[in-house]
C-alpha positions as CSV (number, residue, x, y, z in Angstrom):
1,M,32.6,55.6,-55.2
2,P,29.3,58.2,-55.3
3,E,27.0,58.3,-52.5
4,E,23.8,56.7,-53.0
5,Q,20.9,59.4,-53.2
6,Q,18.3,58.6,-50.2
7,P,14.7,58.7,-51.4
8,E,12.3,61.5,-50.2
9,G,10.8,60.4,-46.9
10,A,13.8,58.2,-45.8
11,L,14.7,58.5,-42.2
12,V,18.6,59.3,-42.2
13,V,21.3,60.6,-39.9
14,D,23.2,63.9,-40.6
15,T,26.5,62.6,-39.5
16,E,28.0,66.0,-39.2
17,R,25.4,67.2,-36.5
18,D,24.6,63.6,-35.4
19,R,20.8,64.5,-36.0
20,L,18.0,62.4,-37.3
21,G,16.0,63.7,-40.1
22,Y,13.6,63.0,-42.9
23,V,14.8,63.6,-46.5
24,M,12.7,66.3,-47.9
25,G,14.5,66.9,-51.1
26,H,18.0,67.3,-53.1
27,L,19.6,70.3,-54.6
28,G,22.6,68.8,-56.4
29,R,25.0,67.4,-53.6
30,V,22.8,69.0,-51.0
31,V,20.3,67.0,-49.0
32,Q,17.3,69.0,-47.3
33,L,16.2,67.4,-44.0
34,R,13.5,68.0,-41.5
35,P,13.7,67.1,-37.9
36,V,11.9,64.2,-36.7
37,T,9.7,66.3,-34.3
38,G,9.1,68.9,-37.1
39,G,10.2,72.2,-37.5
40,R,12.7,74.0,-39.9
41,E,14.5,72.1,-42.5
42,W,18.5,72.0,-42.6
43,D,20.8,71.4,-45.5
44,V,23.8,68.9,-45.5
45,D,26.1,67.5,-48.1
46,A,25.1,64.2,-49.4
47,A,28.3,62.7,-48.4
48,R,27.3,63.4,-44.6
49,V,24.0,61.4,-44.8
50,R,23.4,57.7,-44.0
51,L,20.3,55.7,-43.4
52,A,19.2,55.4,-39.9
53,T,19.8,52.1,-38.1
54,D,16.8,50.1,-36.7
55,E,17.6,51.5,-33.3
56,E,17.6,55.1,-34.5
57,R,14.3,54.5,-36.2
58,Q,12.8,53.3,-33.0
59,H,14.1,56.5,-31.1
60,A,12.6,58.6,-33.9
61,M,9.3,57.2,-33.4
62,R,9.3,57.6,-29.7
63,E,10.4,61.2,-30.3
64,R,7.8,61.9,-32.9
65,T,5.2,60.1,-30.9
66,R,6.1,62.2,-27.7
67,A,5.8,65.6,-29.7
68,L,2.7,64.8,-31.2
69,N,1.0,63.7,-27.9
70,S,2.4,66.9,-26.2
71,A,0.9,69.1,-29.1
72,S,-2.4,67.4,-29.1
73,S,-2.8,67.8,-25.2
74,G,-1.8,71.5,-25.4
75,G,1.4,70.6,-23.5
76,V,4.8,72.0,-24.1
77,F,7.3,69.7,-25.7
78,S,10.6,69.5,-23.7
């Protein structure tokens, strides 16, 4: 059964690396993901991508908020 292509902007999990990321685009069977806290995109095979669970979405929101707050206050994200 073919994998469902996740839409751009969807929050997904790269199951190969166990990382959350936002779908930025597709190149054939490759999905381009960007980390939740921003930064450099990475590529992953579409078969290794699944939608994030509700718990993972909440975790991503906390990480993103923490990174944005740190950046706006001139702090260092750790």
